[in-house]
MDAnalysis code that builds the backbone (N, CA, C; Angstrom):
import MDAnalysis as mda
import numpy as np

u = mda.Universe.empty(285, n_residues=95, atom_resindex=np.repeat(np.arange(95), 3), trajectory=True)
u.add_TopologyAttr("name", ["N", "CA", "C"] * 95)
u.add_TopologyAttr("resid", np.arange(1, 96))
u.add_TopologyAttr("resname", ["GLY", "GLY", "HIS", "ALA", "PHE", "VAL", "GLY", "LEU", "SER", "LYS", "PRO", "ARG", "TYR", "LYS", "ARG", "PHE", "GLU", "GLY", "LEU", "LYS", "LEU", "ASP", "GLU", "ARG", "LEU", "LYS", "ALA", "THR", "ASP", "SER", "GLU", "PRO", "TRP", "CYS", "GLY", "VAL", "GLN", "VAL", "ILE", "ASP", "LEU", "LYS", "THR", "GLY", "THR", "CYS", "LEU", "GLN", "TRP", "PHE", "ARG", "VAL", "ASP", "GLY", "ALA", "VAL", "ALA", "GLU", "ILE", "PHE", "ASP", "VAL", "ALA", "LEU", "LEU", "PRO", "GLY", "VAL", "ALA", "CYS", "PRO", "MET", "ALA", "LEU", "GLY", "PHE", "ALA", "SER", "ASN", "GLU", "ILE", "LYS", "ALA", "LEU", "ILE", "THR", "HIS", "ASP", "PRO", "LEU", "LYS", "PRO", "GLU", "GLY", "THR"])
u.atoms.positions = np.array([
    [38.835, 4.374, 46.470],
    [38.457, 3.129, 45.844],
    [37.223, 3.299, 44.979],
    [36.882, 2.247, 44.321],
    [35.690, 2.250, 43.508],
    [35.842, 2.847, 42.123],
    [37.077, 3.121, 41.714],
    [37.308, 3.720, 40.402],
    [38.357, 2.916, 39.636],
    [38.226, 2.896, 38.333],
    [39.232, 2.288, 37.460],
    [39.785, 3.371, 36.545],
    [41.092, 3.418, 36.421],
    [41.755, 4.334, 35.501],
    [42.149, 3.507, 34.285],
    [41.553, 3.820, 33.147],
    [41.683, 2.983, 31.959],
    [42.436, 3.733, 30.864],
    [43.531, 3.139, 30.395],
    [44.278, 3.707, 29.276],
    [43.637, 3.296, 27.960],
    [43.475, 4.246, 27.060],
    [42.875, 3.992, 25.748],
    [43.927, 4.218, 24.668],
    [44.001, 3.312, 23.714],
    [44.965, 3.426, 22.624],
    [44.274, 3.335, 21.282],
    [44.869, 3.983, 20.298],
    [44.408, 3.827, 18.924],
    [44.943, 2.488, 18.404],
    [44.310, 1.920, 17.394],
    [44.835, 0.674, 16.836],
    [46.155, 0.929, 16.105],
    [47.029, -0.053, 16.111],
    [48.320, 0.101, 15.438],
    [48.182, 0.179, 13.928],
    [47.214, -0.513, 13.386],
    [47.084, -0.586, 11.929],
    [45.760, -0.005, 11.454],
    [45.375, 1.131, 12.019],
    [44.202, 1.904, 11.616],
    [42.858, 1.332, 12.060],
    [42.738, 0.027, 12.279],
    [41.451, -0.563, 12.639],
    [41.663, -1.700, 13.630],
    [40.599, -2.011, 14.370],
    [40.593, -3.162, 15.269],
    [39.962, -4.334, 14.514],
    [40.548, -4.706, 13.383],
    [39.963, -5.721, 12.506],
    [39.738, -7.039, 13.234],
    [38.554, -7.607, 13.007],
    [38.224, -8.901, 13.582],
    [37.716, -8.842, 15.008],
    [37.712, -7.681, 15.611],
    [37.251, -7.548, 16.994],
    [35.860, -6.923, 17.025],
    [35.090, -7.280, 18.032],
    [33.754, -6.684, 18.209],
    [33.861, -5.162, 18.347],
    [34.973, -4.703, 18.909],
    [35.172, -3.265, 19.083],
    [35.124, -2.544, 17.740],
    [35.730, -3.123, 16.717],
    [35.714, -2.502, 15.393],
    [34.277, -2.365, 14.890],
    [33.479, -3.406, 15.073],
    [32.075, -3.372, 14.663],
    [31.299, -2.313, 15.444],
    [31.560, -2.244, 16.753],
    [30.832, -1.282, 17.592],
    [31.190, 0.162, 17.232],
    [32.461, 0.411, 16.965],
    [32.873, 1.756, 16.566],
    [32.184, 2.165, 15.265],
    [32.129, 1.245, 14.311],
    [31.457, 1.543, 13.039],
    [29.965, 1.778, 13.256],
    [29.337, 0.950, 14.084],
    [27.890, 1.052, 14.316],
    [27.505, 2.374, 14.978],
    [28.386, 2.912, 15.804],
    [28.093, 4.170, 16.504],
    [28.740, 5.374, 15.828],
    [29.318, 5.148, 14.642],
    [30.007, 6.196, 13.894],
    [31.040, 6.897, 14.776],
    [31.827, 6.083, 15.498],
    [32.835, 6.596, 16.425],
    [34.233, 6.279, 15.910],
    [35.187, 7.019, 16.414],
    [36.592, 6.804, 16.081],
    [37.353, 6.429, 17.350],
    [38.342, 5.551, 17.246],
    [39.172, 5.258, 18.418],
    [40.034, 6.476, 18.759],
    [40.351, 6.633, 20.031],
    [41.205, 7.728, 20.456],
    [42.122, 7.274, 21.578],
    [43.130, 8.072, 21.834],
    [44.145, 7.768, 22.838],
    [43.923, 8.690, 24.038],
    [43.941, 8.118, 25.229],
    [43.755, 8.923, 26.425],
    [43.519, 8.060, 27.642],
    [42.924, 8.641, 28.663],
    [42.635, 7.948, 29.922],
    [41.212, 8.298, 30.345],
    [40.485, 7.304, 30.827],
    [39.158, 7.523, 31.391],
    [39.149, 7.043, 32.837],
    [38.385, 7.744, 33.684],
    [38.147, 7.318, 35.061],
    [36.728, 6.758, 35.092],
    [36.609, 5.466, 35.406],
    [35.331, 4.768, 35.377],
    [34.860, 4.481, 36.796],
    [33.593, 4.786, 37.092],
    [32.961, 4.419, 38.364],
    [32.629, 2.935, 38.288],
    [33.227, 2.133, 39.148],
    [33.042, 0.685, 39.083],
    [31.639, 0.240, 39.482],
    [30.924, 1.043, 40.254],
    [29.555, 0.674, 40.640],
    [28.569, 0.889, 39.501],
    [28.734, 1.996, 38.774],
    [27.758, 2.345, 37.736],
    [28.252, 2.067, 36.322],
    [29.566, 1.951, 36.157],
    [30.138, 1.751, 34.829],
    [30.220, 3.019, 34.001],
    [29.924, 4.159, 34.605],
    [29.956, 5.420, 33.866],
    [31.347, 6.044, 33.899],
    [31.631, 6.808, 32.872],
    [32.890, 7.543, 32.789],
    [32.726, 8.849, 33.562],
    [33.523, 9.029, 34.612],
    [33.437, 10.233, 35.443],
    [34.299, 11.370, 34.906],
    [35.469, 11.036, 34.406],
    [36.409, 12.026, 33.881],
    [37.210, 11.375, 32.761],
    [37.805, 12.193, 31.925],
    [38.661, 11.679, 30.865],
    [39.590, 12.774, 30.385],
    [40.690, 12.361, 29.775],
    [41.500, 13.302, 29.008],
    [42.022, 12.590, 27.775],
    [42.157, 13.355, 26.724],
    [42.535, 12.826, 25.418],
    [43.956, 13.264, 25.096],
    [44.727, 12.377, 24.473],
    [46.091, 12.678, 24.052],
    [46.111, 12.655, 22.526],
    [46.396, 13.789, 21.917],
    [46.449, 13.880, 20.460],
    [47.892, 14.048, 20.004],
    [48.093, 14.035, 18.725],
    [49.429, 14.228, 18.166],
    [50.079, 12.896, 17.860],
    [51.378, 12.819, 18.072],
    [52.145, 11.624, 17.704],
    [51.852, 10.429, 18.604],
    [51.354, 10.666, 19.808],
    [51.082, 9.565, 20.740],
    [49.832, 8.820, 20.283],
    [49.959, 7.490, 20.141],
    [48.826, 6.675, 19.696],
    [48.491, 5.559, 20.670],
    [49.399, 5.296, 21.622],
    [49.169, 4.193, 22.552],
    [49.511, 4.612, 23.978],
    [48.697, 4.154, 24.914],
    [48.960, 4.326, 26.342],
    [49.388, 2.954, 26.859],
    [50.604, 2.857, 27.371],
    [51.119, 1.577, 27.828],
    [50.883, 1.334, 29.309],
    [50.708, 2.403, 30.086],
    [50.568, 2.240, 31.528],
    [49.854, 3.467, 32.090],
    [49.106, 3.255, 33.155],
    [48.454, 4.345, 33.871],
    [48.853, 4.200, 35.330],
    [49.340, 5.270, 35.938],
    [49.756, 5.226, 37.339],
    [49.198, 6.440, 38.071],
    [48.862, 6.253, 39.334],
    [48.406, 7.358, 40.178],
    [49.595, 7.907, 40.943],
    [49.636, 9.215, 41.096],
    [50.728, 9.887, 41.791],
    [50.158, 10.630, 42.991],
    [50.080, 9.979, 44.156],
    [49.502, 10.626, 45.338],
    [50.239, 11.921, 45.685],
    [49.479, 12.956, 45.992],
    [50.062, 14.228, 46.404],
    [50.550, 15.101, 45.258],
    [50.392, 14.659, 44.022],
    [50.847, 15.441, 42.871],
    [49.633, 16.102, 42.228],
    [49.660, 17.435, 42.125],
    [48.506, 18.165, 41.601],
    [48.592, 18.423, 40.101],
    [49.758, 18.717, 39.589],
    [49.896, 19.071, 38.168],
    [51.101, 18.365, 37.547],
    [51.006, 17.061, 37.330],
    [52.144, 16.363, 36.719],
    [52.281, 16.749, 35.253],
    [53.450, 16.502, 34.690],
    [53.640, 16.758, 33.266],
    [54.521, 15.677, 32.673],
    [54.401, 15.489, 31.393],
    [55.215, 14.504, 30.688],
    [56.234, 15.248, 29.836],
    [57.423, 14.694, 29.764],
    [58.487, 15.313, 28.979],
    [59.012, 14.317, 27.960],
    [59.327, 14.800, 26.796],
    [59.963, 13.954, 25.793],
    [61.435, 13.772, 26.129],
    [61.989, 12.635, 25.745],
    [63.390, 12.350, 26.061],
    [64.356, 13.274, 25.327],
    [63.927, 13.876, 24.239],
    [64.800, 14.760, 23.470],
    [64.592, 16.233, 23.814],
    [63.768, 16.532, 24.807],
    [63.479, 17.933, 25.135],
    [64.566, 18.539, 26.011],
    [64.699, 19.857, 25.950],
    [65.651, 20.555, 26.819],
    [65.208, 20.513, 28.271],
    [63.885, 20.487, 28.508],
    [63.363, 20.496, 29.869],
    [63.785, 19.260, 30.654],
    [63.886, 18.138, 29.988],
    [64.192, 16.902, 30.697],
    [65.573, 16.960, 31.352],
    [66.500, 17.686, 30.742],
    [67.851, 17.797, 31.297],
    [67.848, 18.538, 32.630],
    [66.916, 19.470, 32.799],
    [66.865, 20.271, 34.016],
    [65.968, 19.669, 35.087],
    [65.035, 18.806, 34.718],
    [64.053, 18.325, 35.681],
    [64.341, 16.947, 36.255],
    [65.194, 16.183, 35.622],
    [65.517, 14.859, 36.156],
    [66.819, 14.967, 36.925],
    [66.779, 14.535, 38.176],
    [67.971, 14.612, 39.011],
    [68.496, 13.216, 39.305],
    [69.763, 13.147, 39.620],
    [70.409, 11.876, 39.960],
    [71.631, 12.182, 40.810],
    [72.167, 11.138, 41.421],
    [73.397, 11.317, 42.186],
    [74.513, 11.734, 41.232],
    [75.432, 12.568, 41.703],
    [76.547, 12.956, 40.834],
    [77.315, 11.716, 40.374],
    [77.750, 11.738, 39.132],
    [78.527, 10.622, 38.610],
    [79.940, 10.697, 39.164],
    [80.457, 9.555, 39.583],
    [81.819, 9.496, 40.103],
    [82.690, 8.771, 39.082],
    [83.893, 9.281, 38.865],
    [84.796, 8.579, 37.944],
    [85.070, 7.162, 38.443],
    [85.277, 6.243, 37.500],
    [85.560, 4.856, 37.886],
    [86.826, 4.792, 38.723],
    [86.829, 3.902, 39.700],
    [88.000, 3.693, 40.537],
    [88.112, 4.658, 41.699],
    [87.090, 5.464, 41.961],
    [87.177, 6.390, 43.104],
    [86.270, 5.937, 44.210],
])
């Protein structure tokens, strides 16, 4: 407990126009980025973070995976996804 996992997204249209965030980014000469930060809720400090670069611009959800040490993400069009996702065998209709 005591931690928040925060998803960070880039703006959809290059800027956070009209928001205080846009002003703050400009004032600190900072750029928005996509990733996740772990925030200490008592102090408000960022304890850990990771950045996602490339085609990904938005984080829609953050979930914790208890007992998982090295998770990975796969694209839906990758060859790896065919081998790593399992399901019950498909049965023909009417059987």
